[in-house]
C-alpha positions as YAML, in Angstrom:
chain: A
units: angstrom
residues:
- id: 1
  name: MET
  ca: [17.11, 9.81, 14.11]
- id: 2
  name: ALA
  ca: [16.76, 11.31, 10.45]
- id: 3
  name: TYR
  ca: [14.79, 8.48, 8.48]
- id: 4
  name: ARG
  ca: [14.57, 8.69, 5.03]
- id: 5
  name: ILE
  ca: [11.23, 7.78, 3.28]
- id: 6
  name: LEU
  ca: [10.42, 7.16, -0.10]
- id: 7
  name: ILE
  ca: [6.53, 7.67, -1.21]
- id: 8
  name: CYS
  ca: [6.38, 5.95, -4.24]
- id: 9
  name: ASP
  ca: [2.37, 6.53, -4.60]
- id: 10
  name: LYS
  ca: [0.47, 9.84, -3.55]
- id: 11
  name: ILE
  ca: [-1.28, 9.62, 0.13]
- id: 12
  name: THR
  ca: [-2.75, 12.71, 1.70]
- id: 13
  name: GLU
  ca: [-0.69, 15.03, 3.72]
- id: 14
  name: GLU
  ca: [-2.11, 14.16, 7.03]
- id: 15
  name: GLY
  ca: [-0.02, 10.86, 7.16]
- id: 16
  name: ILE
  ca: [3.08, 12.92, 5.13]
- id: 17
  name: LYS
  ca: [2.79, 16.07, 8.57]
- id: 18
  name: LEU
  ca: [3.03, 12.59, 10.69]
- id: 19
  name: LEU
  ca: [6.52, 11.62, 9.28]
- id: 20
  name: GLU
  ca: [7.32, 15.38, 9.16]
- id: 21
  name: GLN
  ca: [6.68, 15.42, 12.71]
- id: 22
  name: LYS
  ca: [8.88, 12.59, 13.65]
- id: 23
  name: GLY
  ca: [11.93, 14.36, 11.83]
- id: 24
  name: TYR
  ca: [11.95, 12.14, 9.01]
- id: 25
  name: GLU
  ca: [13.10, 13.44, 5.69]
- id: 26
  name: ILE
  ca: [10.91, 12.47, 3.12]
- id: 27
  name: THR
  ca: [10.94, 12.15, -0.69]
- id: 28
  name: LYS
  ca: [7.89, 12.21, -2.74]
- id: 29
  name: ALA
  ca: [8.30, 10.70, -5.80]
- id: 30
  name: TRP
  ca: [5.13, 9.60, -7.21]
- id: 31
  name: ASP
  ca: [5.97, 12.02, -9.92]
- id: 32
  name: GLN
  ca: [8.65, 10.04, -11.13]
- id: 33
  name: PRO
  ca: [8.83, 7.10, -13.79]
- id: 34
  name: LYS
  ca: [8.82, 3.70, -11.75]
- id: 35
  name: ASN
  ca: [12.13, 2.85, -13.81]
- id: 36
  name: ALA
  ca: [14.19, 5.46, -11.61]
- id: 37
  name: LEU
  ca: [13.00, 3.61, -8.41]
- id: 38
  name: GLN
  ca: [15.73, 1.01, -9.37]
- id: 39
  name: GLN
  ca: [18.60, 3.41, -9.27]
- id: 40
  name: ILE
  ca: [17.10, 5.42, -6.26]
- id: 41
  name: ILE
  ca: [15.60, 3.35, -4.16]
- id: 42
  name: GLY
  ca: [18.96, 1.98, -2.38]
- id: 43
  name: GLY
  ca: [19.41, 5.21, -0.03]
- id: 44
  name: TYR
  ca: [15.93, 4.90, 2.08]
- id: 45
  name: ASP
  ca: [14.99, 3.49, 5.56]
- id: 46
  name: ALA
  ca: [11.01, 3.59, 4.79]
- id: 47
  name: VAL
  ca: [8.79, 2.97, 1.43]
- id: 48
  name: ILE
  ca: [5.48, 3.67, 0.65]
- id: 49
  name: VAL
  ca: [3.20, 2.46, -2.14]
- id: 50
  name: ARG
  ca: [-0.07, 2.24, -2.96]
- id: 51
  name: SER
  ca: [-1.51, 0.13, -5.81]
- id: 52
  name: ALA
  ca: [0.20, 1.72, -8.85]
- id: 53
  name: THR
  ca: [3.81, 0.85, -7.59]
- id: 54
  name: LYS
  ca: [5.21, -2.88, -7.44]
- id: 55
  name: ILE
  ca: [7.99, -3.71, -4.99]
- id: 56
  name: THR
  ca: [9.64, -6.53, -6.63]
- id: 57
  name: ALA
  ca: [12.65, -8.94, -5.70]
- id: 58
  name: ASN
  ca: [14.95, -6.93, -8.10]
- id: 59
  name: LEU
  ca: [13.81, -3.62, -6.38]
- id: 60
  name: ILE
  ca: [14.50, -5.13, -2.89]
- id: 61
  name: ALA
  ca: [17.95, -5.95, -3.87]
- id: 62
  name: ALA
  ca: [18.83, -2.79, -4.31]
- id: 63
  name: ALA
  ca: [17.37, -1.56, -0.80]
- id: 64
  name: LYS
  ca: [20.52, -1.93, 0.79]
- id: 65
  name: GLN
  ca: [18.85, -0.17, 3.91]
- id: 66
  name: LEU
  ca: [15.41, -0.26, 3.51]
- id: 67
  name: LYS
  ca: [13.99, -1.39, 7.02]
- id: 68
  name: VAL
  ca: [10.03, -1.18, 5.93]
- id: 69
  name: ILE
  ca: [7.87, -1.15, 3.27]
- id: 70
  name: GLY
  ca: [4.12, 0.24, 4.00]
- id: 71
  name: ARG
  ca: [1.47, -0.22, 1.67]
- id: 72
  name: ALA
  ca: [-1.45, 2.25, 2.25]
- id: 73
  name: GLY
  ca: [-3.85, -0.02, 1.63]
- id: 74
  name: GLU
  ca: [-5.69, -3.76, 1.89]
- id: 75
  name: GLY
  ca: [-4.02, -5.71, -0.13]
- id: 76
  name: THR
  ca: [0.07, -6.37, -0.60]
- id: 77
  name: ASP
  ca: [0.07, -8.24, -3.78]
- id: 78
  name: ASN
  ca: [1.88, -5.39, -5.66]
- id: 79
  name: ILE
  ca: [4.14, -6.58, -2.73]
- id: 80
  name: ASP
  ca: [7.61, -9.42, -3.27]
- id: 81
  name: THR
  ca: [6.52, -9.91, 0.55]
- id: 82
  name: GLN
  ca: [8.20, -13.31, 0.60]
- id: 83
  name: GLU
  ca: [11.25, -11.51, -0.71]
- id: 84
  name: ALA
  ca: [10.85, -8.73, 1.89]
- id: 85
  name: THR
  ca: [10.87, -11.29, 4.94]
- id: 86
  name: GLU
  ca: [13.53, -13.07, 3.96]
- id: 87
  name: LYS
  ca: [15.62, -9.39, 3.49]
- id: 88
  name: GLY
  ca: [14.13, -9.03, 7.07]
- id: 89
  name: ILE
  ca: [12.23, -6.06, 5.73]
- id: 90
  name: THR
  ca: [8.80, -5.58, 7.63]
- id: 91
  name: VAL
  ca: [5.95, -5.07, 5.14]
- id: 92
  name: VAL
  ca: [2.50, -3.15, 6.61]
- id: 93
  name: ASN
  ca: [-0.29, -2.48, 4.79]
- id: 94
  name: THR
  ca: [-4.00, -0.91, 6.21]
- id: 95
  name: PRO
  ca: [-6.57, -3.20, 6.25]
- id: 96
  name: HIS
  ca: [-10.20, -1.99, 6.69]
- id: 97
  name: VAL
  ca: [-9.82, 1.56, 6.23]
- id: 98
  name: SER
  ca: [-11.38, 1.02, 2.47]
- id: 99
  name: ALA
  ca: [-13.97, -1.12, 3.91]
- id: 100
  name: THR
  ca: [-16.86, 1.30, 3.54]
- id: 101
  name: SER
  ca: [-15.57, 2.86, 0.50]
- id: 102
  name: VAL
  ca: [-15.56, -0.25, -1.58]
- id: 103
  name: ALA
  ca: [-19.07, -1.43, -0.31]
- id: 104
  name: GLU
  ca: [-20.69, 1.62, -1.05]
- id: 105
  name: LEU
  ca: [-19.55, 1.45, -4.81]
- id: 106
  name: THR
  ca: [-20.44, -2.24, -4.64]
- id: 107
  name: ILE
  ca: [-23.72, -1.01, -3.69]
- id: 108
  name: ALA
  ca: [-23.42, 1.50, -6.04]
- id: 109
  name: HIS
  ca: [-22.69, -1.05, -9.23]
- id: 110
  name: LEU
  ca: [-25.89, -3.24, -7.48]
- id: 111
  name: LEU
  ca: [-28.08, -0.48, -8.21]
- id: 112
  name: ALA
  ca: [-26.60, 0.64, -11.31]
- id: 113
  name: LEU
  ca: [-27.14, -3.24, -13.03]
- id: 114
  name: ALA
  ca: [-30.80, -3.26, -11.41]
- id: 115
  name: ARG
  ca: [-31.94, -0.24, -13.25]
- id: 116
  name: ASN
  ca: [-30.05, 0.10, -16.34]
- id: 117
  name: LEU
  ca: [-28.90, 3.81, -15.25]
- id: 118
  name: VAL
  ca: [-25.90, 3.86, -17.46]
- id: 119
  name: GLU
  ca: [-27.49, 2.68, -20.42]
- id: 120
  name: GLY
  ca: [-30.71, 4.67, -19.75]
- id: 121
  name: THR
  ca: [-27.72, 7.75, -19.96]
- id: 122
  name: VAL
  ca: [-26.03, 6.62, -22.82]
- id: 123
  name: THR
  ca: [-29.52, 6.17, -24.55]
- id: 124
  name: LEU
  ca: [-30.73, 9.89, -24.02]
- id: 125
  name: ARG
  ca: [-27.48, 11.32, -24.96]
- id: 126
  name: GLU
  ca: [-28.17, 9.12, -28.31]
- id: 127
  name: GLY
  ca: [-31.47, 11.15, -28.42]
- id: 128
  name: LYS
  ca: [-33.32, 8.05, -27.50]
- id: 129
  name: TRP
  ca: [-36.33, 7.86, -25.49]
- id: 130
  name: ALA
  ca: [-35.65, 3.76, -24.43]
- id: 131
  name: LYS
  ca: [-38.18, 3.83, -21.42]
- id: 132
  name: GLU
  ca: [-39.56, 0.29, -22.26]
- id: 133
  name: GLU
  ca: [-36.33, -1.28, -23.45]
- id: 134
  name: LEU
  ca: [-34.99, -0.32, -20.16]
- id: 135
  name: MET
  ca: [-37.18, -2.38, -17.51]
- id: 136
  name: GLY
  ca: [-34.92, -2.90, -13.96]
- id: 137
  name: THR
  ca: [-35.26, -5.37, -11.56]
- id: 138
  name: GLU
  ca: [-35.94, -4.70, -7.97]
- id: 139
  name: VAL
  ca: [-33.18, -5.90, -5.57]
- id: 140
  name: ASN
  ca: [-35.76, -5.91, -2.52]
- id: 141
  name: GLY
  ca: [-36.12, -9.77, -1.71]
- id: 142
  name: LYS
  ca: [-33.34, -10.49, -4.18]
- id: 143
  name: THR
  ca: [-30.66, -13.00, -3.06]
- id: 144
  name: LEU
  ca: [-26.70, -11.45, -2.85]
- id: 145
  name: GLY
  ca: [-24.17, -13.83, -2.72]
- id: 146
  name: VAL
  ca: [-21.01, -12.54, -1.29]
- id: 147
  name: ILE
  ca: [-17.79, -14.29, -1.84]
- id: 148
  name: GLY
  ca: [-14.95, -13.26, 0.70]
- id: 149
  name: CYS
  ca: [-16.53, -12.41, 4.60]
- id: 150
  name: GLY
  ca: [-13.64, -10.22, 5.79]
- id: 151
  name: SER
  ca: [-14.19, -6.27, 6.43]
- id: 152
  name: ILE
  ca: [-15.83, -5.40, 3.23]
- id: 153
  name: GLY
  ca: [-17.44, -8.26, 2.41]
- id: 154
  name: LYS
  ca: [-19.72, -8.00, 6.25]
- id: 155
  name: GLU
  ca: [-20.13, -4.08, 5.44]
- id: 156
  name: VAL
  ca: [-21.31, -5.27, 1.84]
- id: 157
  name: GLU
  ca: [-23.99, -7.23, 3.68]
- id: 158
  name: LYS
  ca: [-24.99, -4.83, 6.05]
- id: 159
  name: LEU
  ca: [-25.81, -2.66, 2.96]
- id: 160
  name: ALA
  ca: [-27.97, -5.01, 1.33]
- id: 161
  name: ALA
  ca: [-29.86, -5.69, 4.04]
- id: 162
  name: ALA
  ca: [-30.69, -2.49, 4.31]
- id: 163
  name: LEU
  ca: [-32.26, -2.75, 0.61]
- id: 164
  name: GLY
  ca: [-34.34, -6.23, 1.99]
- id: 165
  name: MET
  ca: [-31.73, -8.49, 0.01]
- id: 166
  name: LYS
  ca: [-31.08, -12.16, 1.43]
- id: 167
  name: THR
  ca: [-27.61, -12.64, 1.65]
- id: 168
  name: LEU
  ca: [-25.10, -16.02, 1.50]
- id: 169
  name: GLY
  ca: [-21.83, -15.35, 2.55]
- id: 170
  name: VAL
  ca: [-18.89, -17.40, 1.23]
- id: 171
  name: ASP
  ca: [-16.00, -17.01, 3.25]
- id: 172
  name: VAL
  ca: [-13.43, -18.92, 1.01]
- id: 173
  name: CYS
  ca: [-10.45, -17.40, 1.80]
- id: 174
  name: VAL
  ca: [-10.18, -19.12, 5.85]
- id: 175
  name: GLY
  ca: [-13.24, -22.22, 4.73]
- id: 176
  name: ARG
  ca: [-15.49, -21.09, 7.26]
- id: 177
  name: GLY
  ca: [-18.45, -19.85, 5.47]
- id: 178
  name: SER
  ca: [-22.40, -19.73, 5.96]
- id: 179
  name: VAL
  ca: [-22.05, -21.90, 2.61]
- id: 180
  name: PRO
  ca: [-20.11, -23.66, 0.36]
- id: 181
  name: LEU
  ca: [-19.23, -21.22, -3.18]
- id: 182
  name: GLU
  ca: [-20.83, -24.64, -5.38]
- id: 183
  name: GLN
  ca: [-24.30, -24.21, -3.14]
- id: 184
  name: MET
  ca: [-24.21, -20.22, -3.07]
- id: 185
  name: LEU
  ca: [-23.30, -20.14, -7.09]
- id: 186
  name: PRO
  ca: [-27.00, -21.49, -8.25]
- id: 187
  name: ASN
  ca: [-28.80, -19.68, -6.10]
- id: 188
  name: ALA
  ca: [-27.92, -15.64, -6.39]
- id: 189
  name: ASP
  ca: [-29.34, -13.27, -8.15]
- id: 190
  name: PHE
  ca: [-26.15, -10.76, -7.64]
- id: 191
  name: ILE
  ca: [-22.95, -11.99, -6.76]
- id: 192
  name: THR
  ca: [-20.21, -9.81, -5.52]
- id: 193
  name: ILE
  ca: [-16.61, -10.57, -5.01]
- id: 194
  name: HIS
  ca: [-14.18, -9.50, -1.83]
- id: 195
  name: VAL
  ca: [-11.34, -11.77, -1.88]
- id: 196
  name: PRO
  ca: [-7.52, -10.55, -1.77]
- id: 197
  name: LEU
  ca: [-5.59, -11.79, -4.93]
- id: 198
  name: ALA
  ca: [-3.61, -14.94, -4.12]
- id: 199
  name: PRO
  ca: [-2.95, -18.32, -5.65]
- id: 200
  name: HIS
  ca: [-5.64, -20.00, -4.07]
- id: 201
  name: THR
  ca: [-8.25, -17.27, -5.44]
- id: 202
  name: ARG
  ca: [-6.77, -16.27, -8.97]
- id: 203
  name: HIS
  ca: [-9.46, -17.26, -11.69]
- id: 204
  name: MET
  ca: [-11.64, -18.57, -8.99]
- id: 205
  name: LEU
  ca: [-14.68, -17.56, -11.20]
- id: 206
  name: SER
  ca: [-14.12, -19.41, -14.46]
- id: 207
  name: THR
  ca: [-16.26, -21.29, -17.02]
- id: 208
  name: LYS
  ca: [-16.89, -24.14, -14.38]
- id: 209
  name: GLN
  ca: [-18.56, -21.64, -11.82]
- id: 210
  name: PHE
  ca: [-19.96, -19.46, -14.46]
- id: 211
  name: ASN
  ca: [-22.19, -22.73, -15.78]
- id: 212
  name: MET
  ca: [-23.36, -23.42, -12.05]
- id: 213
  name: MET
  ca: [-24.63, -19.99, -11.84]
- id: 214
  name: LYS
  ca: [-28.14, -18.75, -12.56]
- id: 215
  name: ASN
  ca: [-29.13, -17.54, -15.41]
- id: 216
  name: GLY
  ca: [-29.31, -14.18, -15.85]
- id: 217
  name: VAL
  ca: [-27.09, -13.60, -13.35]
- id: 218
  name: MET
  ca: [-25.56, -10.08, -12.47]
- id: 219
  name: LEU
  ca: [-22.19, -9.90, -11.17]
- id: 220
  name: ILE
  ca: [-20.03, -7.25, -9.19]
- id: 221
  name: ASP
  ca: [-15.85, -6.86, -9.09]
- id: 222
  name: CYS
  ca: [-14.29, -4.52, -6.73]
- id: 223
  name: SER
  ca: [-11.66, -7.35, -5.61]
- id: 224
  name: ARG
  ca: [-8.61, -7.44, -7.56]
- id: 225
  name: GLY
  ca: [-8.06, -8.37, -10.88]
- id: 226
  name: GLY
  ca: [-7.27, -11.51, -11.48]
- id: 227
  name: VAL
  ca: [-9.53, -13.22, -9.08]
- id: 228
  name: VAL
  ca: [-12.38, -13.09, -11.93]
- id: 229
  name: ASP
  ca: [-11.00, -15.06, -15.43]
- id: 230
  name: GLN
  ca: [-12.30, -12.19, -17.41]
- id: 231
  name: GLU
  ca: [-12.33, -14.15, -20.98]
- id: 232
  name: ALA
  ca: [-14.73, -16.64, -19.34]
- id: 233
  name: LEU
  ca: [-16.83, -13.95, -18.40]
- id: 234
  name: TYR
  ca: [-16.54, -12.36, -21.62]
- id: 235
  name: GLU
  ca: [-18.03, -15.36, -22.94]
- id: 236
  name: ALA
  ca: [-20.49, -15.88, -20.27]
- id: 237
  name: LEU
  ca: [-21.83, -12.15, -21.18]
- id: 238
  name: LYS
  ca: [-21.62, -13.12, -24.38]
- id: 239
  name: ALA
  ca: [-23.88, -15.94, -24.15]
- id: 240
  name: GLY
  ca: [-26.67, -14.35, -21.87]
- id: 241
  name: LYS
  ca: [-25.40, -16.45, -18.66]
- id: 242
  name: VAL
  ca: [-24.65, -13.71, -17.00]
- id: 243
  name: LYS
  ca: [-27.11, -10.47, -17.77]
- id: 244
  name: ALA
  ca: [-24.59, -7.95, -16.65]
- id: 245
  name: ALA
  ca: [-21.55, -7.27, -15.05]
- id: 246
  name: ALA
  ca: [-19.70, -4.34, -13.42]
- id: 247
  name: VAL
  ca: [-15.85, -4.15, -12.92]
- id: 248
  name: ASP
  ca: [-13.63, -2.09, -11.06]
- id: 249
  name: VAL
  ca: [-10.79, -3.92, -11.33]
- id: 250
  name: PHE
  ca: [-8.80, -5.67, -14.07]
- id: 251
  name: GLU
  ca: [-6.54, -8.32, -14.67]
- id: 252
  name: GLN
  ca: [-4.05, -5.57, -16.34]
- id: 253
  name: GLU
  ca: [-4.36, -1.90, -15.56]
- id: 254
  name: PRO
  ca: [-5.22, 0.05, -17.26]
- id: 255
  name: PRO
  ca: [-6.81, -2.37, -18.82]
- id: 256
  name: GLY
  ca: [-6.16, -1.13, -22.71]
- id: 257
  name: ASN
  ca: [-7.87, -2.49, -25.22]
- id: 258
  name: CYS
  ca: [-9.88, -5.07, -23.03]
- id: 259
  name: LYS
  ca: [-12.60, -7.22, -24.63]
- id: 260
  name: LEU
  ca: [-15.55, -6.52, -21.94]
- id: 261
  name: LEU
  ca: [-15.46, -3.41, -22.08]
- id: 262
  name: THR
  ca: [-16.98, -3.41, -25.83]
- id: 263
  name: LEU
  ca: [-19.83, -4.84, -23.95]
- id: 264
  name: LYS
  ca: [-22.95, -2.85, -23.67]
- id: 265
  name: ASN
  ca: [-23.84, -5.53, -20.96]
- id: 266
  name: VAL
  ca: [-20.49, -3.95, -18.57]
- id: 267
  name: TYR
  ca: [-20.04, -1.33, -16.44]
- id: 268
  name: ALA
  ca: [-16.90, -0.41, -15.24]
- id: 269
  name: THR
  ca: [-14.88, 1.95, -13.05]
- id: 270
  name: PRO
  ca: [-10.61, 2.74, -12.91]
- id: 271
  name: HIS
  ca: [-10.13, 0.46, -9.61]
- id: 272
  name: ILE
  ca: [-11.94, 3.44, -7.57]
- id: 273
  name: GLY
  ca: [-12.82, 1.01, -4.76]
- id: 274
  name: ALA
  ca: [-11.42, 3.24, -2.15]
- id: 275
  name: GLN
  ca: [-10.86, 6.33, -3.97]
- id: 276
  name: THR
  ca: [-12.79, 8.30, -1.51]
- id: 277
  name: ARG
  ca: [-11.45, 11.38, 0.51]
- id: 278
  name: GLU
  ca: [-12.46, 9.67, 3.67]
- id: 279
  name: ALA
  ca: [-10.29, 6.43, 2.49]
- id: 280
  name: GLN
  ca: [-7.98, 8.21, 1.72]
- id: 281
  name: SER
  ca: [-7.13, 10.09, 4.55]
- id: 282
  name: ARG
  ca: [-7.07, 6.85, 7.10]
- id: 283
  name: ALA
  ca: [-5.03, 5.13, 5.12]
- id: 284
  name: SER
  ca: [-2.80, 7.90, 4.65]
- id: 285
  name: ILE
  ca: [-2.89, 8.74, 8.75]
- id: 286
  name: GLN
  ca: [-2.37, 4.66, 9.39]
- id: 287
  name: ILE
  ca: [0.52, 3.75, 7.19]
- id: 288
  name: ALA
  ca: [2.10, 6.93, 8.38]
- id: 289
  name: GLN
  ca: [1.68, 5.05, 11.94]
- id: 290
  name: LYS
  ca: [2.69, 1.88, 11.13]
- id: 291
  name: ILE
  ca: [6.21, 2.95, 9.54]
- id: 292
  name: ILE
  ca: [6.83, 5.32, 12.76]
- id: 293
  name: GLU
  ca: [6.53, 2.42, 14.87]
- id: 294
  name: VAL
  ca: [8.49, -0.08, 13.07]
- id: 295
  name: LEU
  ca: [11.04, 2.20, 12.64]
- id: 296
  name: GLU
  ca: [11.20, 3.39, 16.02]
- id: 297
  name: GLN
  ca: [11.49, -0.08, 17.30]
- id: 298
  name: THR
  ca: [14.71, -0.65, 15.34]
- id: 299
  name: ALA
  ca: [16.11, 2.24, 17.05]
- id: 300
  name: SER
  ca: [15.24, 1.03, 20.23]
...
């Protein structure tokens, strides 16, 4: 059957070719305005998104023949999964495909914070030789608190161990962590977060949690915008409670006029945790395979 597939956010050609080989009709809509989806989604059997497109209840209501929504990536917080389920629409994603990429970015941020890499570059470009001011710290022997012990958190722990770090894992999602969050916070020199955005994880690090942390802690956030209360983080950075932070995700993306970006002790990247050729290829292939599986089950 010639199913119609709407690809709202760009995926790699490997996945698109798999869909084309099944004889499906493919529409590449990633260059179209997002507000145009409401008018065209009704004629498609499957939709593929990454993080840029939000599949809302209104879009789902307009998707009269939609059978499956595919998220080429880890989380599904940009999809109204409850509404989709109520309408009998299957939602699939590609967990674990970006674990290595996100973990490597996390360690890159950790080392950049520890050794003042960004500030070193900035001051050199300004014609300054700030060698004395840029005293760093070794990560060997330090304690890394890892919030979230899924595939990404476990990969981070493995890489950190190779650097000689001690790790304290907190699995807040299922409650079987190595230590409780409250026990980890005052004992970690660095803290990194790897949990999905959900009602129980929204602002899970806020003023109360920052006050429990060791003075001079460094924070890395490569999770989802909204897991960290960014206003509280701003205040903790200004007060010196948090010495420095590296942020890959924001409560609003793009972040616009974000106060965090005015601070010299904040390093930031534009949500590039999964933005590697390898991770994108894996996500594209896996989401195509899952779309095919659902559609073939529907036809049988």
